[in-house]
N, C-alpha and C positions, 0 to 999 in steps of 0.2 A: 403738651409742651412741644419741644423741638421735633421729637419723633412722630408726634401726632399729625403734624401738618407738613413735615419735610418733603415727602414725595410729591405732594401737591405743588408746593412752591418750585421744586426742582423742575418738574415737568412743564409747568406754566411758563417758566423762564426759557426752557429749551425748545418747546414745541409751539407751532403756529395754531394748531387746532386741538387744544388740550382735551376738549370734551370727547372728540372722536377717539383720540388715543386712550383716554381713560376707559371708554367703553370696551375697547379691544383688550386692554390689560386686565380689566375686570373679568371679561369672558374667559381669558386664559387662566386667570387665578381660580375660576370656578370649574376648571377641567375641560373647557372647550378648546382643545389644543390643535385640532386639524383646521386647515383653511376653511373648508366648507362649514364646520361648526362655528367658527368665529364669524363668518359671513351671516349665518342664520341668527346667532345670538345678538349681534350688534345691529342687525337690520340694514346694514350697508349692502345694497343690492349688487354692487359691482365687485367681483373678486379681485380684479386687477387693482382697484383702488385700495382694497384691504392689503393686498400684497405690497403696495407702495408704502403704506403706513408701517407695515411689519418690517420692511427694509430699513426705514428710518430708526425704528426701535432696536433693530439688530446693530445698526451702526453705533448707536448710543450704548450698546451692550446692556440694554434693559431686558431685551428678549433674546433668547438663543433658539436656534433650530436644531433639532436632533433627528437623526435617522437611525434605523437599526444598525448595529455596529458592523454587521457583515455585508452591508450594501457596497457594491463595487464602485458606483459613481454617486457619492452622497449628494452632490449638488443637483443631480438630475432625478434623484429618487422621488417617487410620488408618495412615499410612506412617511414623509417628514411631519414632525409635530413641533409646535411652538411652546416654549416654556419661559416663565420669568426667571431670569438668570440669578437673581439675588433672593435669598430666603426672606429677607426683611420686606422687600417689595411684594413677594408672594403673600406674606402675612397681611400687609397693609391693604392690598387690593381684595383680599379674600374676606378680611374681618373688619378693618377700620373704615374704609371708604363706604361700604354698604350700610354701616351702622353709625355713620357720622352724627346723625341727628340725636340718637340715644346718648352717644358719648359726649356730645356738646351739652346735653342736659345733665350730665353726671350720672347717668343710669348705668354704671359700670357692671353692677351685679347682674342685671338683666342680660346685658351683652355677653358676659362670661357664661352664665348658666344656659341661655337659650341659643346663642349664636355661635359661640366659640367651642365650648366644652363638648357638645355632641359630635363634632366632626374633627376635633383636634388630633385624635389618634391617627386618622387617615392622612391629615396634613403633615404630621410629624413623621409618619412612615415614609413619605416621599423624600423628606430631607435625610432620614436615616439611610435610605438607599444611596444618596450622594456621598454620605460619610463612609459607608461600606466600600463604595467604589474607590474613593480616595485612599482608603486603608490598603486595599489590594494593589493600587498603583504604587504606593510607597514600598510595599513588600517586593513588588516587581523590580523597582529601581535598585533595591538592596540585594537582588538575586536570591530572595528567600523562598519564592514560590517553586513548585516542582519543575517548572520550565520558564524560560524568558518569554513573556507574552509580547507580541508585536502590536496588538490592538485590544482594547478593553472598553466595554460600555454596555448600554441596555440593548436588548433585542426584543422584537415583537413581530408578529404577522397579524392577519385578520382573525386568528383563532386564539393564539396563546401569547404570553410574554414571559421573558426571563429577566430578572433584575440585573444580572451581570453575566456577560459572556466575554471570556478572554481566550485568545488563541495565538498560535504561532504559525510558521510556514509549514510545519511538519504534521499538521492536523492534530495537534494536542490542544485540548480545550479545558477550560475551567468554567463550570456553570454555577452561578451564585444566586442564592435566594436570601432576601433580607426581611426578617420578621420583627416588626415593632408591635409586640402585643404582650399582655400581662400573664401569659402562660408559656411554659417552656416549649421548645421546638422538638418534635419527635420523629419517629420513622415515617409517618405519613407525608411530612414535608419533603423528606429525602426521596421517598418513592415517587412523589409527584414531579420533583425536579428531574429524576432519572427518566421518567416517562417522557417528559417534554424534550429532554436531550436526545433520547433514542428516536423520537418521532421526526425531529426536524434537522438533526445534524449527523453528517457522516464523519465521525471522528475516530481516529486510530487510538487515541488515548484520552480518557475522560477523567476529570476530577470534579468533585462536588463540594462547593463551599457554602456553608450555612452560617448566617449571621443572626444572632438573637439578642433581643433586649433582656430576655428573662431566662437565659440558660437553656439547657438541653435535657431531654429525658435520659434516664439511666440506660435504656435500651440503645438509644442512638450513640451515647457516649461509649458504651461497650463495643458497639459495632465499629465506631471510628478507631478504636484501639486495635481492631483486627484488620481493618482495611486501610491501606495507604492512600486510597483515592478520595477519602472523606476529610475535609478540612472544616473545623468548627471554630467560630469566633464569637465571643460574647464580651 
């Protein structure tokens, strides 16, 4: 129905070369988020051309560019990645467009079992990160966090990534990890987050926020009652 073909109609109306834009959006939906990966995946040999198409998609707010939250000059950063701004578009380009022929034949069960279900947890996990970040931003607005954060977002380098990093001008940091999985989060996840924070950040005060779809282990819950720097959200 409407949702099945809406992105196609919308983009054909808005864009002059829909096939090229579709190939770029599909590449991003499948996790090719860096410029060189998009160039490779789409087969468009000229990176400047791809950049031009990405600029149009950003103007339409279909695509957003993200850089690690600690970058001083975000617009000049070479660490930028491109993401589909809307979860519905992410789903459509990841699962509907590539399987259009099966869906048009009414083969919904095959698409669900073979194409969607195996990777749905990873897809949902990324959206869960967005929800966790929004939750932390809301708490920050209400002054409920241990300090007033000035910036908040994802962080990564070429070795590691942290789902959420929030900080102020006084070198206080919150490091957050978001786990969308069917078992509870335990001490291992906390220790891994602490290790990443120690390796890459010079912080005077550190807090660790863990978000879980399936709750927390007894050991982690007990430890969080003893330590004021552990924040648990489920």
